[in-house]
N, C-alpha and C positions, 0 to 999 in steps of 0.2 A: 752909825750916822758916817755918810760921806766925807771924806775932809773937805774942810771949807763952809760945810754945812751948818746952819744955827741952830743952836740949842730947840728943843720941842716948844717952849714957852714963847720962844721969840717968832717962831715960824711963823708967817702970814700965808696960810695957803688959798686965801679968795687972791692973791697977787699973782698974775698971770706970769709976770717975771720971777717971783719965786718958785713957782710952780715949774718954770719951764730949767730953771737954775738945777733944782732938785732932779727931776727926772734925767737932764742931761749927767747929772753927775754919776747915777747910777747907771749910766752908758746905754739908757734907753733911747726911744721914739716911740709917742704914741702909735699904737696898733689900731687900725682903722678895725678889722676885723673882729679887735678883743672891744669894742667900744670906749676906748680909753678916751673921753674927751672929760676934762677935768673942771669939776664946778668950781667959779673962781666969784660967786656974787654971794655976799654974807646976806644980802637982804634974801634971795633964795633960800640959804641954807635956814635962816630963821623961821621961814614959813613952813618947810620941812619941818624942822623939828617941833614946830608949836602944832602943826595938824596932826603930827604922832603921836600925841596925849600922853607923853612917858609918863612913869611912876617909878618911884624908888625900886620897886619889887620887881620890873620887869627884866626879861630874858630878851636883848636882842639879836635878831639875826642879819648882818649887813652883809649883802653881795654885792664884789666888786668895790671894796673900799679905796684903792688905789693908795694915794700918800695920807690918807687919814682924816681927809677934811670934814667930815660926816661924822667919822668916828670921835674924833675931840668933842664934839657937841654932845654926843650922846653919852659917852663915858660919865661925865659928873651926874647924868640924871636918872642912871637906872642900875640894876643891881649887875647886871654883865652884859657884855656884847661878845658875839662869837661874830667874828668875819670869812667870810670865803673868798678867797684870791685866788684867781688863775697865774696871776704872773709873779716868778719866785722873787724877785728884786723886790716887789712891793709888799710880797709877805713879810720879808724879811726886816724892813726897812719900817713896816708899821707901827712895831710895840717902841720903835726910838722916836717916831715922830708923835705916838701917843703915851711920852715916858711917863705919865703921871696917871697911869690906868689902874694901880693898885692893886692887881690881881684880878681885877676885874675884863680884861681883855683875854681872849685867846683866837689866835689867827690860825686857819686851816687852809692849806694848800689843796686846791683841787678847783674842778672844772663846775659850775652853775648849773651847765645844761644837763647832768645827772644827777641834780640834787637828792638827795636820799636821807633820811635818820643816820643810817650806819655812818655818812662821811662827818658829821661833826658828833658823833655820841661819846669819843674819849675826850674833845676839848669839854663839853657840856659836864663831863664828869669833873673834868680838873677845874672847871669853876662851880664846881658844886651844884649846879642846875639840870638834874639828870631828866626832869620833866620836861625839857626841850623849848624852844624859843615862844615869847608869846607876844611878840611884835616883830615884825619883818620893817627895817626902815633903809633905804637904798636907792643910789643913783645907779639902776640897774643897768648892765651893758646890753646895748641893744639887741645886739644878735639874740640874745637869750633871755630877753625880758618876761613877755609872754609867757615862755613856759617855765621861768624860774617862779614866776606869783601863782599859776595856777599849781604847780606841785608841792609849792609851799603849803596852800590852803589843802591839798589832797594828802599831803603826808605829815603835817605837823599839828596834831589836833587839838595841841592846845594853844597855835597859833590866834588870837584875836583880833589882829588889827596890821593893816600893810599899809604904810603909805612910802609910796615909791615913785620916782621917775622913770619914764619912760619913752619913746619915742610918739609922737603927737597921736598918729595914726595906727598905734598899739593902746593908745587911752581911748581911740574912737572907738574899736573893737572893743574894748572893756565895757565900756558905757553904752554902748548900742541898744537900740531898741527893735522889738520884733520889725519884720516889714521895711529894714534898710538895708544898703547895701554892706555895714559892716557887720549886721548883724549873722552871726555863725555858731558852728559847732563850738568853739572856742568862748564865745560870750555866753554862749548857756551854761556851758560846764562849770565857769566860774563863778558865774550866778545862783547857781546852785547850791554854793557853799557862801558866797560872801556877796555883800550889797556896796556899790558905792557912794560914799557918803558926801566926799565933796572931792573937787577937783581945781588945779588952776593953771595956766600957761605958762611956760618958760621957752624965752625965745632963744635963739643959736648963741647970741652974744654973751650970754652969760656963761660959756664955757672956753676951756683953752685944750687943745685947737678947737675952732668952732666947728659944728658938725655940719653938715650938710641939711639938715632937718630939724627942726622945731621940736619942744618937748612939750609934755606935760607931767604935772605931779597928781597923783590920785591916789585917794585914801579910800580903803576898804574893809569893812566891819563883818566879821564871821557872823551867818545868817542861815543856820542849819534849818532845814524844813523838813529833813526826816532823818531817819538812822541811817550809818554809815553805807549799812548792804542798800537800801533803798537810792542812796546818792550813786554807788557804784553800777547798780543796774541803770540808772536814769543815763548815766554819761556814757555808759556803753550802748544803751537806745540811741542816743545824740549822735553819735557817731556813724551809726547808721541810717538815720534821719537826713544826717546832711550830705550825703558820702557823694550825691552828684545834684547841685543845688536846682539844676532846671527840671529833675524828678518830680512826681508827686510823692507825697511823705509815704502812700500804701507802696508805690513801685520800689522806693527807695529799701523801707522795711521786708519786703517781699523779694526784693535782692540778696538781702542779707540772712536769708533763710526763715524768717517769719512768714507762716501760711497766710497768704492775702486775705483768706476771710478772716482770720483771726486780728489785721491789722486794720481792715476797714470795719470790724464790730468796735474795737477799740475807739477809731475816729469817730463812729458814731456815736457811743458812748459819750463821748466827750462833747458832744454837739456840733461838731466840725464839719464841714465840706468836705463831701469823699476826695475832692482833687485837691485839696488843698495841700499847701508843698509845709515841710517844715519850718522855713524862713517865719512863717505867719503865726507860729504856735509861742506862747510863753515859756519861760521856764517852768514855771508851777503846772502849765498842761503838758509839758515834757516828761514831767516828773510824775503827774499822775498816769501817764502812758504807760510809764517804765513800771507801774505798780500793776497796773492792768495785764498787762503782756508778760507771762513769768517766763523767762529763756534763759539758758545759757551761752555764752558766746565762745566758740571752738578756736582759740588764738592761732593755734597752728593753719588755720586755714582764712588768715587773714580776716578776721571777723565776722565769719559766717555763723550764724544765729539757728537755735533749735528750739522750736515753741515747747514748755512745758506742759504748761495750762493755762487759759485764759478764762479769767474772774469776770462775774457779769453774765454771761451768755453761756457758761457752762459747756465753752467749748475746748475739747481736748487733742492734743497731739498723738 
């Protein structure tokens, strides 16, 4: 603990003055490019915890814990918390500000933009939680929020629920409906794996320093509608389908290497207008199209696809 800092049980991390003092004692200043805006609202903090629906068997992944204002609320309620932090000074002080962790906290120094199970493997072993996290609860750094949320559901298959603070525009993308400006490939790929169950708005005055935008807390629950292989195929198809928003779905798929005749037959089989754009399709329809079009993506050719076969009409490549 830095010289002059208060003991863990006396620290009021929802006080802007205390947070400022502690950050300064570490010789730091909040970094905008890392989204270091500290939540200083007890009311918002309590709502996040309530929406998380935590149990004593949960293993929580927290990304960007900072000084630990949320971490300290999580620890008494769950089996363990693994906290991923990019700032070395925060990673070092977190076990001190959360001094009553009782062996239930592991801190990992790393960049959440590259979140992978291997990054957390040793920490999870240390906690005796090799199976991986069951909940994601975090005030996500704005610059990586969208990436982290999707990667968490894609890579941690035991993850059941996520309650995350994100920039309001990211929350809009997460919860967007078809044929709206915020609906795109990201929305669909996330919706294939999880559904939004609630959301509440958080104005910028609840942070120190204040960000330039407002936020929202979004809760999602895993909602797997297909096998992992089918989800991966659908996600690859979504990337191709939304490659150029102004183009029709058939044109985008053709540009990705899927024979036009096969793409058009799949569109017809789904009962869609041949001139339809990807933004008009629901995640369920895109999942079904991924089942109809059997293809492989050549990663070395930036997503070019080769059709293996097309079910329904018996069309073969």
